[in-house]
C-alpha positions, -999 to +999 in steps of 0.1 A: +658+606-394+626+614-387+595+605-411+599+636-430+633+639-435+631+601-446+608+604-474+626+638-484+655+615-489+636+588-508+620+620-529+654+633-539+670+596-548+642+585-572+643+620-590+680+620-588+684+579-600+661+585-629+681+615-640+718+607-632+724+593-663+713+624-684+728+650-658+763+627-661+759+628-699+753+672-698+785+678-675+802+650-704+796+674-730+812+704-712+845+690-699+871+676-720+879+649-694+858+620-680+880+621-648+869+658-646+832+651-649+832+620-626+846+647-600+823+673-612+794+651-607+803+643-573+802+682-564+768+685-584+755+652-560+761+670-534+747+706-542+716+688-557+710+674-523+720+704-505+694+725-521+666+700-527+645+722-506+645+749-530+638+723-557+596+731-564+578+697-559+564+684-591+589+710-614+612+699-637+635+682-620+661+675-647+663+708-664+671+724-623+702+695-620+715+709-653+710+744-643+731+736-612+753+711-632+759+740-652+771+763-624+797+736-608+813+731-644+816+773-642+831+771-610+855+742-619+866+762-646+876+790-624+898+763-605+912+754-636+911+791-651+949+788-656+950+759-674+950+769-714+931+738-725+899+747-707+870+766-723+862+795-714+830+803-692+810+817-724+820+786-746+806+766-714+774+784-714+766+779-751+775+741-747+753+741-718+727+755-734+728+736-766+735+703-745+701+709-728+682+718-760+691+687-775+684+665-744+653+658-751+661+639-783+690+625-768+671+608-743+649+594-769+675+580-788+689+565-754+654+549-750+652+535-784+687+521-781+676+501-750+646+489-770+666+476-797+694+462-776+664+442-757+658+427-792+692+411-798+693+371-790+702+370-754+739+355-761+748+378-788+735+408-762+758+397-737+786+396-762+781+431-779+776+443-742+810+431-731+828+442-762+821+480-750+832+477-714+863+492-702+891+473-707+874+445-730+901+427-750+886+421-789+911+388-790+897+367-761+863+379-772+865+370-809+883+330-795+851+330-770+828+336-799+844+310-823+855+336-846+883+352-859+894+389-848+883+404-885+850+382-879+845+397-851+848+432-859+826+423-889+801+408-866+801+441-845+799+464-875+766+442-888+751+442-855+758+480-846+744+485-878+709+466-870+709+487-841+710+521-863+686+508-884+662+494-855+666+532-841+657+548-870+629+531-873+617+537-839+622+575-841+607+578-870+577+561-863+572+582-830+577+615-852+615+621-840+641+622-873 
């Protein structure tokens, strides 16, 4: 790999990794199943890399990537067009436009959530995050925490309420509501 190619590769990876979660969330809002979103994201990643030369350095990567993702969702829809459970292209375009418009607010909410989770005591934060892992078993987490299952659910409710209040305070402080 030449130095120019290596730098191009690094520039792409920096942009892609910084925006991958938002791109995935955008795709996820447009398709009905997580597995479909994962398949589409693979294609989006490939297309973004292949077309990275057309991306204007210093431009806004996320809107550009959302546009690519929208076209990949539409291509997926055309391939799945015989399935009655698939949205129409017009619906995807509308959802895509709305998702793109709401992205700054959602990104700020994600940032506020990360900040607020960081304020939770480490042991409790670990337990909270484990409760939301795929395949998590509340019964075992409750035992591990020394709580009954109903007590654990009550604890989760209180922590979620504290996080929501923290997020709202952070957003209100910055003028987001």
